[in-house]
Phi, psi and omega in degrees: 000129187276162163301146188286348180268136177301135184273122179264111179247178179303330182290339184273333185222145176293148181298136179279164176301139187302131183262116186228171176278344186088358179243111185301321181296313180295318180300321179294320179295319179294320177298324178292325180294326183265356183304325182294343183278133190287317187287129183295317179294320178299319178300316181296317182293319178296320178296320179292324178298315179290328176296319178298318178299318180294320183290335173301319176295318178298325182283349184072037180303145181289162180299320181294322177297317179295322178297317180298310182294320180298313180295319182295315181295316179297319180297314181291321179300314180296317182294317179301320179295321181293323182279336190307315182294347185245015185297333183274002179254129178291150184222148175248132174274122188242120185242149178173171187291142173279351189265352181280146179271173179286001175267347181291140182300332179289335182296311181297322180292319179295321178296314179297320180297315178302320179294316181297319181291321177296321178294336179270006177089010179265165171247157183244125176253125174231179177285001171075003182267208183270194177064226182302324182295317177294320181301317179298317178291323179298319180289317183287328186087155184303316182299330183258017183248141170237145178234132174240088184280163176230138180285113177227157178284356181206160169069338199250024173293148182293140178290162187292340182287321184254350183304137177065015177274148178294344180265016174256123178242128178255124185255146174273324186248142176294325184292324177288324180295316180293323176301316181293320179303316182283312185299321188264003182240169182235000179201159179232128176240123185248111176262179181308129181194176184256218184303318182297316179295318177297317180300312182290326178293314180290333173299313179298315181298315183295316183293322177288318181298327183262359179078012178279349174229149175300153175305144180206155170286130176239118190236123170273125186252123178251128180291157181303129177080002181242156178233050188302314185269353188303312180298319180294316182291328175294319178297316179293311187287333182253296187297308182296321180290314181295329179278356181076016180284334173226163179277150178306324182289345180294340177294344178284349182288337183232162178229166175237135179229150183236015174204158179298320180295322179294319177299311180300318181297319180299314183292314182293324179295325181303326182254021183286314175250312174295139180247304184187177177214165172203167175253138172236106187054240183268358184265137167271124181251110182257115181275139182239145178290337175208152181291156178260148172302146184298328178293330176290319178299317178298319179297317178298320178300323178288314186291330186240028179294340180293339180255004178262116185284336181200140180075214181214182178275128180234155176256138181202195181252180179302140179275154179305327182288353179267017184300337181285354177236066186298334182289351181249003186295335182285345184283146174289159182232147161253130186237130175195165178268101182280142181287355178055038179225314188264077185283336172296320176293328177296321175298319178298323176297316178298317178299320181291321176300314180295326179289309184285328180286342181274343184251124177301131179269125181294149180293000000 
């Protein structure tokens, strides 16, 4: 199972102009420091990272700027290390209020959802605090739980389920925390919540809509008998669309569920035939868990020709440039030149693949 972010290697982008400190002696020393690392791209990136640090000094960066960057880099380094052993396991980012009690109807649903996802082999990432976050961890259990806590003067102590676990990461900054939530997860589930939940939900929506994050299921969860998200979704679906602020197809980026089982079904179905994607030069390479009948591929080419900038959708095997992901070479591929604009339609294509790929096509 891949990391959810498309991997950008040298094969995907032309090499940039060499990034240096401008000091030959320093550049040589930095090259020597990264020489032991085998991968050429990794060596280049590490050298550029150290070059950036050196150039901050050359630029006369302020102490506060250096403190922010220093804390952010250390925070991310630690978090990447914590997530690394679990990168092949899919994870759902689960958001909701820390203020709801275990008597709130959303609490029981969040707990049940966490349990369902853990039973399906997934892990659950929450903000590690109380309320909905604790419910998700309670349902998933400690082994299947990840926590991304935030240092606040109130509300945000880690719950007892994830406290002192190696899978608990405490962040100083919201921006690093939100980056980790998206980078390390493959789905977003939004339960009843306040400003934080709205912030994290719109982050997911924006990144998928603009192609800055791989496609993912984003689900607004309404507790039984409640209409918590209804006014917001009406505003998105009617006002924003009618005003031309979003495209009609952008409504495909999110779903609404009214039970824990429905949320789990939406997420699991998204990855039933579709597996993941990446770009190789100008081609979008969509990996599938099983190949599609050729008539289905032809049908997809007709239905989604509006998002293909040149040629049509074809089915094939792993490309030579995908050699850096050997564990995925056995998967079938759909290959086409995506216009890199209509990401709501791209979600619709994934939904259609899962629909047509799940039903045997008669000869």
